[in-house]
N, C-alpha and C positions, 0 to 999 in steps of 0.2 A: 504494499499500499504506500501511497505517496502522500506525505503530510506537508501542508503549507501553514506557516504561522505568520501572522501580520500584526504588528503593533502600530497603532495610530495614536497621534496626539491631535485632538481637535482644537481649533482656535477658540479662544475665550468667547463665550456667548453662543457657540454653535454646537455644544456637546449634545443637547437633547435632540435637536433635529438630526444630527449625525447618527446618534444611537438608534433613532427610529428608522432611519434609512438603512442602517446596517441590518436591523432585524428583518426588514423586508427583503434585503438581498439574500440573507441566509435562507429565508423561506423559498424564495425563487430558485435558489441553487439546489436546495434539497428536493423541491417539488418537481423541478424540470430537468434535472441532469442525472441520468442513471449512474454516471460515474462518480457522483458526489455522495459520499456516505455520511459525512458529518460536517457541520458548519456551526461551531459554537462561537457566540459573541460574549466576551467577558469584559467586565468593567472593573477598573481599579477603584475600590471604595474610598481611597484617600485622594483620588484625582479623577473626577467624573469624566474629564475629557480624554483620559487615557484608556484605550480600548485594545483588547487582545483578541485575535481570531485564531481558532484552531480548526483547520479544514482538512478533511480526509478524502482522498480520491483513489479510485481503483489503480491508477498509474499516472505517470507524468502526462501521457497523451490525454487523459481525461481532464487534467488540470488545464492543459493548453486549450482544449475544447471549451472549457469554462470561460477562459479569457476572451473567446470569440463570440460568446452568446450575446444577443441583444440586451438581456437584462444586466449582464456585467458591464457592457459598454455604457448603458444608461446610468448605472450606479456610479461608475468611475467619473463620468461627466458631472453628475449631480453633486458628488461630495468633494470634488477638487477644490472649490473655494473654501471649504470648511477645514481642510487638513493643514496642520502646521508641520507635522512630521509623519513619515511612514517608513517602516522597516519590514522587509519581507525576507523570510528564510524558508528553505525547503529541507525536508528530512525523509528518510526511509523508515517506515515502521518495522521494527524488528519482531519476528515471530516469537 
């Protein structure tokens, strides 16, 4: 399995809208992508604008397909003005 982790820091004042849009993105990914098995949205209780995503895909090809979906492209465009920082890492889930 292919794991993607993303840490975002939302700009001050945009955290609530950003969190709501992330929840919608998670639902769209899980509901519309057979290769997406998990999409967790986690918030830092000490910093509401700091969000961590844990995404699990069948393989790297499924993640690349995710990046080409209309719902991802819409999400990426929608949240761009709200993001102060974004860090992406990929992992392999060990059996």
